C-alpha positions in Angstrom: -18.5 -7.6 16.5 -18.6 -11.3 17.2 -15.6 -13.4 16.2 -15.0 -17.1 16.8 -11.3 -16.6 17.4 -10.8 -20.3 18.3 -10.8 -21.3 14.7 -7.5 -21.2 12.8 -9.1 -19.7 9.7 -10.5 -16.8 11.7 -7.1 -16.0 13.1 -5.5 -16.2 9.7 -8.2 -13.9 8.2 -7.5 -11.3 10.9 -3.8 -11.4 10.1 -4.5 -11.2 6.4 -6.8 -8.1 7.0 -4.0 -6.5 9.0 -1.3 -7.2 6.4 -3.5 -5.8 3.6 -4.3 -2.8 5.7 -0.6 -2.1 6.2 0.0 -2.7 2.5 2.4 -5.6 3.1 1.9 -7.8 0.1 4.9 -10.0 1.0 3.1 -11.1 4.2 -0.4 -11.0 2.8 0.2 -13.5 -0.1 1.3 -16.5 2.1 -1.5 -15.7 4.6 -4.1 -15.9 1.8 -2.6 -19.3 0.8 -2.7 -20.5 4.4 -6.3 -19.3 4.7 -7.3 -21.2 1.6 -5.6 -24.4 3.0 -7.4 -23.9 6.4 -10.8 -23.4 4.9 -10.6 -26.2 2.3 -9.2 -28.8 4.8 -12.4 -28.7 6.9 -13.8 -32.1 7.7 -11.7 -34.2 5.4 -12.0 -35.4 1.8 -15.6 -36.7 2.0 -17.0 -33.8 4.0 -19.5 -31.4 2.5 -19.2 -27.9 3.8 -22.6 -26.1 3.8 -21.3 -22.8 5.1 -21.4 -19.7 2.9 -18.4 -17.6 2.2 -18.2 -14.9 4.9 -18.4 -11.3 3.7 -15.2 -10.5 5.6 -13.3 -13.1 3.6 -14.6 -11.8 0.3 -13.8 -8.2 1.3 -10.2 -9.1 2.4 -9.6 -11.0 -0.9 -10.9 -8.0 -2.9 -8.6 -5.7 -0.9 -5.7 -8.1 -1.5 -6.4 -8.1 -5.2 -6.3 -4.3 -5.2 -3.0 -4.3 -3.3 -1.6 -6.7 -5.9 -2.7 -4.4 -8.7 -1.2 -1.3 -7.1 2.1 -3.2 -6.6 2.3 -4.0 -10.3 1.7 -0.4 -11.3 4.4 1.0 -8.9 
């Protein structure tokens, strides 16, 4: 599995995945916000980002949403 662990967003994504895996919504929520800030700040205000959204990111956000839903039910 190749990972460019030099990028801040990749490290935050790994931490988000771990927090969700452990069912820790208290930690996962701010990590998701930090990840959004990291991804959207790329290149400055006039930059156009041509990268697609990585499957890992979509999967982690889906799992976070499931965790949020399970916390509301409990």
